[in-house]
N, C-alpha and C positions, 0 to 999 in steps of 0.2 A: 504494500500500500504506500503510495507516494503522496505527499502533501504539496499542494500548490502554494508556492511562495511568490507573491507578486513582486516584480522588480519596481524600483523607484521610477515613477513616470515623471517626465518633465513637461513643461508647458509647450504647446504647439508653437513652432518657430515663427510663423507669420503672425499669430495672435500675440506672441511675446514681443515681437518687433513693433506691432501696432500700438500696444499698450505703453511700451517704453517710449515710442515717438510722441504719443499724446502727453505723457508725463513730462518729457523734455520740452515740448512746446509750451506746456502750462507753467512749469517751474524753472525753466532755463532762463538765465539772465544774460543774454548776449550769446555770441557764437561759441566761445570756449565753455561757458557754463552749460549750454544746451548739450554739447557733446559729452561733458562729464556726467550730467544727469541722465542722459540716454544710456551711457555705458553702465552706470551704477544700477539703474532700474532694470536694464536688460540682464545684468548679472544676477540681481536679486530674484527676478522672476524665473531664472534658470535653476536656481537653487531650491525653489519651493515645489 
């Protein structure tokens, strides 16, 4: 008898990018800040 152990699922990449882009647009303060916010939110969504 084997037990099914689900693997860690990550967020779908297009949805992850869309949410990170929306957050960067909303919270980013200028060009550099927007890029930093996008990368941070993209990374955080990938880890949940």
